[in-house]
ZAKE-684854 format. One record per residue (C-alpha): residue number from 0; x, y, z. Coordinates in steps of 0.25 Angstrom, whole numbers, plus 5000, padded with zeros to 4 digits. Each point is the difference from the previous one (the first is absolute). Layout:
N
<NUM <X Y Z>>;
...
***
This chain:
450
<0 <4923 5096 5035>>;
<1 <4991 5011 5004>>;
<2 <4996 5005 5014>>;
<3 <4989 4993 5007>>;
<4 <4997 5013 5008>>;
<5 <4986 5005 4994>>;
<6 <4994 5013 4999>>;
<7 <4987 5003 5006>>;
<8 <4987 5000 4993>>;
<9 <5000 5015 4998>>;
<10 <5013 4999 4993>>;
<11 <4995 4989 4991>>;
<12 <4988 5008 4996>>;
<13 <5008 5012 4997>>;
<14 <5010 4993 4992>>;
<15 <4990 4992 4992>>;
<16 <4998 5011 4990>>;
<17 <5015 5000 4996>>;
<18 <5003 4985 5002>>;
<19 <5000 4996 4985>>;
<20 <5014 4998 4997>>;
<21 <5002 4996 4986>>;
<22 <4988 4992 4995>>;
<23 <4985 5002 5001>>;
<24 <4990 4989 5003>>;
<25 <4985 5001 4998>>;
<26 <4992 5008 5011>>;
<27 <4991 4991 5008>>;
<28 <4992 5001 5013>>;
<29 <5004 4991 5011>>;
<30 <4992 4987 5000>>;
<31 <4992 5005 4987>>;
<32 <4990 5010 4998>>;
<33 <4991 5003 5012>>;
<34 <5009 4992 5009>>;
<35 <5003 5007 5014>>;
<36 <5011 4994 5008>>;
<37 <4996 4995 5014>>;
<38 <5011 5008 5006>>;
<39 <5012 5009 4998>>;
<40 <5009 4988 4999>>;
<41 <5002 4991 4988>>;
<42 <4997 4986 5002>>;
<43 <5013 4993 4995>>;
<44 <5004 4985 4998>>;
<45 <5014 4995 4999>>;
<46 <5002 4988 4991>>;
<47 <5014 4994 5002>>;
<48 <5004 5006 5013>>;
<49 <5012 4993 5005>>;
<50 <5012 5007 4993>>;
<51 <4998 5013 4992>>;
<52 <4986 5000 5003>>;
<53 <5002 5002 5015>>;
<54 <5008 5013 4996>>;
<55 <4989 5005 4991>>;
<56 <4989 4998 5011>>;
<57 <5008 5008 5010>>;
<58 <4997 5012 4991>>;
<59 <4985 4997 5002>>;
<60 <5000 5000 5015>>;
<61 <4991 5012 5000>>;
<62 <4990 4993 4991>>;
<63 <4991 4989 5004>>;
<64 <5008 4987 4996>>;
<65 <4988 4991 5000>>;
<66 <5005 4987 4994>>;
<67 <5014 4992 4998>>;
<68 <5002 4989 4990>>;
<69 <5012 4992 4999>>;
<70 <5003 4985 4997>>;
<71 <5011 4999 5010>>;
<72 <4995 5001 5014>>;
<73 <5014 5000 5006>>;
<74 <5006 5010 4991>>;
<75 <4988 5009 5002>>;
<76 <5000 4998 5015>>;
<77 <5006 5014 5004>>;
<78 <4990 5007 4991>>;
<79 <4989 4993 5006>>;
<80 <5004 5004 5013>>;
<81 <5002 5014 4996>>;
<82 <4985 5001 4995>>;
<83 <4993 4990 5010>>;
<84 <4986 5006 4996>>;
<85 <5002 4997 4985>>;
<86 <4992 4988 4995>>;
<87 <5010 4989 4994>>;
<88 <4999 4993 4987>>;
<89 <5009 4990 4992>>;
<90 <4993 5001 4987>>;
<91 <4999 5014 4994>>;
<92 <4987 4996 4992>>;
<93 <4993 4998 5013>>;
<94 <5005 5013 5006>>;
<95 <4995 5008 4988>>;
<96 <4986 4992 5000>>;
<97 <4998 5002 5015>>;
<98 <5005 5014 5003>>;
<99 <4989 5008 4994>>;
<100 <5004 5014 5006>>;
<101 <5014 4999 4995>>;
<102 <5006 5013 4994>>;
<103 <5014 4996 4996>>;
<104 <5010 4988 5000>>;
<105 <5015 5000 5000>>;
<106 <5007 4988 4993>>;
<107 <5014 4995 5004>>;
<108 <5000 4985 4996>>;
<109 <5010 4994 4991>>;
<110 <5001 5005 4986>>;
<111 <4992 4989 4993>>;
<112 <4988 5003 5008>>;
<113 <4999 5015 4998>>;
<114 <4992 5000 4988>>;
<115 <4989 4990 5004>>;
<116 <4998 5007 5013>>;
<117 <5000 5014 4995>>;
<118 <4990 4997 4989>>;
<119 <4991 4993 5010>>;
<120 <5000 5012 5009>>;
<121 <4998 5010 4988>>;
<122 <4988 4992 4995>>;
<123 <4995 5000 5015>>;
<124 <5000 5015 4999>>;
<125 <5012 5003 5010>>;
<126 <5011 5009 4999>>;
<127 <5013 4993 4998>>;
<128 <5014 5002 5005>>;
<129 <5010 4989 4994>>;
<130 <5014 4998 5003>>;
<131 <5010 5000 4988>>;
<132 <5002 4994 4990>>;
<133 <4985 5002 4997>>;
<134 <4999 4986 4993>>;
<135 <5008 4988 4996>>;
<136 <4998 5000 4985>>;
<137 <4997 5010 4989>>;
<138 <4986 4996 4997>>;
<139 <4996 5002 5015>>;
<140 <5005 5014 4999>>;
<141 <4992 5004 4988>>;
<142 <4987 4993 5006>>;
<143 <5002 5007 5014>>;
<144 <5002 5014 4994>>;
<145 <4987 4998 4992>>;
<146 <4992 4995 5011>>;
<147 <5005 5012 5009>>;
<148 <4996 5010 4989>>;
<149 <4986 4993 4999>>;
<150 <4998 5000 5015>>;
<151 <5003 5014 5004>>;
<152 <5007 4995 5013>>;
<153 <5012 5007 5006>>;
<154 <5012 4991 4997>>;
<155 <5015 5001 5004>>;
<156 <5012 4992 4998>>;
<157 <5010 4999 5012>>;
<158 <5012 5009 4995>>;
<159 <5001 5009 5012>>;
<160 <5011 5009 4993>>;
<161 <4989 5005 4990>>;
<162 <4995 5009 5011>>;
<163 <5013 5005 5004>>;
<164 <5008 5013 4997>>;
<165 <5011 4993 4992>>;
<166 <4992 4996 4988>>;
<167 <4994 5013 4999>>;
<168 <5013 5007 5000>>;
<169 <5005 4990 4990>>;
<170 <4988 5003 4991>>;
<171 <5001 5015 5002>>;
<172 <5015 5001 4997>>;
<173 <5000 4991 4988>>;
<174 <4988 5008 4994>>;
<175 <5007 5013 5003>>;
<176 <5012 4995 4991>>;
<177 <5010 4998 5011>>;
<178 <5007 4990 4992>>;
<179 <4995 5002 4986>>;
<180 <4993 4989 4992>>;
<181 <5001 4986 5007>>;
<182 <5003 4989 4990>>;
<183 <5006 4990 5010>>;
<184 <4997 4995 5014>>;
<185 <5007 4990 5009>>;
<186 <4992 4994 5012>>;
<187 <5004 4989 5009>>;
<188 <4999 4992 5013>>;
<189 <5013 4993 5004>>;
<190 <4993 4991 5010>>;
<191 <4998 4986 4995>>;
<192 <4993 4987 5003>>;
<193 <5011 4990 5002>>;
<194 <5000 4988 4999>>;
<195 <4989 4999 4990>>;
<196 <4987 4999 5006>>;
<197 <5003 5007 5013>>;
<198 <4998 5014 5005>>;
<199 <5013 5006 5005>>;
<200 <4996 4998 5014>>;
<201 <4998 4985 4999>>;
<202 <5009 4988 4996>>;
<203 <4991 4989 5004>>;
<204 <4998 4994 4986>>;
<205 <5009 4997 4988>>;
<206 <4990 4997 4989>>;
<207 <4986 4994 4998>>;
<208 <4997 4992 5013>>;
<209 <5000 4985 4998>>;
<210 <4994 4997 5014>>;
<211 <4985 5002 5003>>;
<212 <4998 5003 5015>>;
<213 <4986 5001 5005>>;
<214 <4993 5013 4999>>;
<215 <5000 5007 5013>>;
<216 <4986 5001 5007>>;
<217 <5001 5015 5000>>;
<218 <5001 5001 4985>>;
<219 <4990 4999 4989>>;
<220 <5009 4995 4989>>;
<221 <4990 4999 4989>>;
<222 <4996 5014 5002>>;
<223 <5014 5005 5001>>;
<224 <5002 4993 4986>>;
<225 <4988 5007 4995>>;
<226 <5000 5001 4984>>;
<227 <5014 4994 4999>>;
<228 <5003 4986 4995>>;
<229 <4999 4990 5012>>;
<230 <5013 4995 5007>>;
<231 <5002 4994 5013>>;
<232 <5002 5009 5012>>;
<233 <5014 5003 5004>>;
<234 <5006 5011 5010>>;
<235 <5009 5003 4988>>;
<236 <4989 5008 4994>>;
<237 <4995 5008 5012>>;
<238 <5000 5010 5007>>;
<239 <5008 5010 4992>>;
<240 <5009 4991 4991>>;
<241 <4988 4999 4990>>;
<242 <5006 5012 4994>>;
<243 <5010 4993 4991>>;
<244 <4991 4989 4996>>;
<245 <4994 5003 4986>>;
<246 <4987 4993 5003>>;
<247 <4998 5009 5012>>;
<248 <5009 5013 5000>>;
<249 <5005 5009 4989>>;
<250 <5015 5001 5004>>;
<251 <5008 5012 5003>>;
<252 <4996 5009 4988>>;
<253 <4986 5000 5005>>;
<254 <5003 5000 5015>>;
<255 <5009 5012 5000>>;
<256 <4998 5005 4986>>;
<257 <4986 5005 5002>>;
<258 <5006 5010 5010>>;
<259 <5013 5003 4993>>;
<260 <4993 5002 4986>>;
<261 <4989 5008 5005>>;
<262 <5007 5013 4999>>;
<263 <5005 4996 4986>>;
<264 <4986 4997 4995>>;
<265 <4994 5012 5005>>;
<266 <5011 5010 4997>>;
<267 <5002 4995 4986>>;
<268 <4985 4998 4997>>;
<269 <5003 4985 4996>>;
<270 <4989 4991 4994>>;
<271 <5004 4987 4993>>;
<272 <5013 4996 4995>>;
<273 <5002 4996 4985>>;
<274 <5010 4989 5004>>;
<275 <5007 4993 5012>>;
<276 <5012 4992 5001>>;
<277 <5007 4993 5012>>;
<278 <5014 4994 5004>>;
<279 <4999 4991 5012>>;
<280 <5009 4991 5009>>;
<281 <4996 4988 5008>>;
<282 <4985 4998 4997>>;
<283 <4992 4988 5000>>;
<284 <4986 4996 4995>>;
<285 <4995 5003 5014>>;
<286 <5008 5011 5005>>;
<287 <5004 5014 4995>>;
<288 <5014 5003 4997>>;
<289 <5010 5003 5011>>;
<290 <5004 5012 4991>>;
<291 <4995 5007 4988>>;
<292 <5000 5012 4991>>;
<293 <4987 5003 4992>>;
<294 <5000 5011 4989>>;
<295 <4987 5007 4996>>;
<296 <4998 5009 4989>>;
<297 <4989 5010 5000>>;
<298 <4995 5009 4988>>;
<299 <4999 5015 5000>>;
<300 <4988 5005 5008>>;
<301 <4994 5014 5004>>;
<302 <5012 5008 4995>>;
<303 <5010 4991 5006>>;
<304 <5010 4992 4991>>;
<305 <5002 4985 5000>>;
<306 <5006 4994 5012>>;
<307 <5008 4988 5004>>;
<308 <4998 4995 5014>>;
<309 <5009 4989 5005>>;
<310 <4997 4993 5013>>;
<311 <5010 4992 5008>>;
<312 <4997 4991 5012>>;
<313 <5010 4993 5008>>;
<314 <5010 5010 4994>>;
<315 <5003 5015 4999>>;
<316 <5003 5008 4987>>;
<317 <5013 5006 4998>>;
<318 <5002 5013 5007>>;
<319 <5000 5012 4991>>;
<320 <5014 5007 4998>>;
<321 <4995 5013 5005>>;
<322 <4995 4994 5013>>;
<323 <5010 5005 5011>>;
<324 <5010 4990 5006>>;
<325 <4995 4995 5013>>;
<326 <4985 5003 4996>>;
<327 <4991 4988 5000>>;
<328 <4991 4998 4988>>;
<329 <4986 4999 5007>>;
<330 <4996 4991 5012>>;
<331 <5003 4986 5002>>;
<332 <4986 4996 4997>>;
<333 <5000 5007 4987>>;
<334 <4998 5013 4992>>;
<335 <4999 5006 4987>>;
<336 <5010 5008 4991>>;
<337 <4993 5009 4990>>;
<338 <5010 5004 4989>>;
<339 <4997 5013 4992>>;
<340 <5006 5008 4989>>;
<341 <5004 5010 5010>>;
<342 <5003 4992 5013>>;
<343 <4996 4989 5009>>;
<344 <4990 4998 5012>>;
<345 <5000 4989 5010>>;
<346 <4987 4996 5006>>;
<347 <4997 4992 5013>>;
<348 <4991 4988 5003>>;
<349 <4991 5005 5010>>;
<350 <4998 5014 4998>>;
<351 <5014 5005 5003>>;
<352 <5003 5014 4994>>;
<353 <5007 4999 4986>>;
<354 <5014 5006 4998>>;
<355 <5007 5005 4987>>;
<356 <5014 4994 4996>>;
<357 <5010 5006 5002>>;
<358 <4998 5007 5013>>;
<359 <5004 5013 4994>>;
<360 <4988 4999 4991>>;
<361 <4991 4998 5012>>;
<362 <5005 5012 5007>>;
<363 <4999 5009 4987>>;
<364 <4986 4995 4997>>;
<365 <4988 5009 5003>>;
<366 <4989 4991 5004>>;
<367 <4987 5004 4994>>;
<368 <4987 5003 5007>>;
<369 <4991 4989 5004>>;
<370 <4990 4996 4990>>;
<371 <4995 4987 5005>>;
<372 <4990 4998 5012>>;
<373 <5006 4995 5013>>;
<374 <4992 4989 5008>>;
<375 <5000 4996 5015>>;
<376 <5005 4986 4996>>;
<377 <4997 4988 4993>>;
<378 <4990 4993 5009>>;
<379 <4994 5014 5004>>;
<380 <4996 5003 4986>>;
<381 <4994 4987 4998>>;
<382 <4991 5001 5013>>;
<383 <4996 5014 4996>>;
<384 <4996 4996 4986>>;
<385 <4992 4988 5005>>;
<386 <4993 5010 5011>>;
<387 <4997 5011 4990>>;
<388 <4999 4994 4987>>;
<389 <5011 5009 4994>>;
<390 <5010 4997 4989>>;
<391 <5011 5000 5010>>;
<392 <5008 4988 4998>>;
<393 <5014 5002 4992>>;
<394 <5002 4985 4997>>;
<395 <4987 4994 4996>>;
<396 <4998 4987 4993>>;
<397 <5000 5008 4986>>;
<398 <5014 5004 5003>>;
<399 <5005 4988 5008>>;
<400 <4995 4990 4990>>;
<401 <5009 5006 4989>>;
<402 <5012 5001 5009>>;
<403 <4998 4986 5004>>;
<404 <4998 4995 4986>>;
<405 <5013 5006 4995>>;
<406 <5007 4993 5012>>;
<407 <4994 4987 4997>>;
<408 <5004 5002 4985>>;
<409 <5014 5000 5006>>;
<410 <4998 4987 5007>>;
<411 <4995 4993 4988>>;
<412 <5013 5005 4992>>;
<413 <5008 4993 5011>>;
<414 <4995 4987 4996>>;
<415 <5006 5002 4986>>;
<416 <5013 5006 5002>>;
<417 <5007 5009 4990>>;
<418 <4987 5000 4991>>;
<419 <4994 5013 4996>>;
<420 <4985 4999 5002>>;
<421 <4991 5010 4992>>;
<422 <4988 5003 5008>>;
<423 <4987 5004 4994>>;
<424 <4992 5007 5012>>;
<425 <4987 5001 4992>>;
<426 <4999 4985 4997>>;
<427 <5007 4997 5013>>;
<428 <5010 4990 4993>>;
<429 <5014 4999 4996>>;
<430 <5001 5002 4985>>;
<431 <5012 4990 4998>>;
<432 <4999 4989 5011>>;
<433 <4989 4991 5001>>;
<434 <5006 4993 5012>>;
<435 <5001 5013 5008>>;
<436 <4985 5003 4997>>;
<437 <4996 4987 5008>>;
<438 <5006 5007 5012>>;
<439 <4991 5013 4999>>;
<440 <4988 4992 5006>>;
<441 <5003 4990 5011>>;
<442 <4989 4988 5000>>;
<443 <4993 5000 5013>>;
<444 <4997 4987 5008>>;
<445 <4986 4994 4999>>;
<446 <4990 5007 5009>>;
<447 <5007 5014 4999>>;
<448 <4997 5011 4991>>;
<449 <5003 5015 4998>>;
***
């Protein structure tokens, strides 16, 4: 998604002053007032290191990766081998208690454990990088954003495209008036989890498992479950296939939507919607739909008109009439189409440069001067911020929590198809649906707390 080639330390320090992309986080001094790091390298721990966590840690190879934590020894084996000097843990709470000189943690566990781990790390005084979506429910998002603000730590959610050129060009062109006032956006990912309960790369299970095989010796199943309700172990849940189980994952809207909707939220300065409504197909009480369309309505803000945002997963929106024959509407993994009063703009998923529709409009458009700062990269800005205490992170928890919350509102709407849900962000509740309100906060299993 972004290059793992890292700039040198001089480039990091030179870029730190201009690394703030869109959002400011409180300034702090690494480790707290009066603290001096024992070396020029950050002491970093990885929590959840078998999948995306391995990719994340590859970007910290020039730092001191001092500890690794994973509940699945087999899945984490390659990462253990890549960092043989790192101390190993299964329980993140033990790691945070034992590693006294730790500067930062990177979290890439299943969605349902993001919040409890990130909260514990913040309370332990560590900088936190957490993969998307930031949390598994809306209450967690609010609590985590509040704790991040209180702590003064550097925080960042894993949406790599937020540091890339494409999102900056999208913002600059829209703010320049390239397509006039934007009142409608269509965004999508046409990948799907099928059959229900599966990731698209797995077809090993067809529903909630009935067999209860023994837990592998290499897996700490109770720790993997974390705050989720207890259920017997099954290979139908892990690795990777947890994404479409409601108890553990957040579906395609959160999986890919965090990336795709990032430029939409940033360019249009979105906050919370007033309502959300979904149309779905083939969902169960345990699985997300095979395909869905979710409609969000946002009020006017900062000189911009109200906007209707429609998300498609497992589907694509209809191609606009002025899209040239033979020209594809975005990439297969998704995209966003901004519909303005004077034209249309296509934005990509992972920082691809935007394009105006039709191509004649693109050729005629005189692009504006750059007004947003450019950064070395998603991981680089987090590292630089941790090292220098600068407000250098473009996707801190203050922003990530809001983006995640809106996405999770869409997931709740999927549970009540064809029902407009009116959202009150101040009260953090739906005005018109008590049953939906019960999904705003998920009960934790006994022994777990945020």
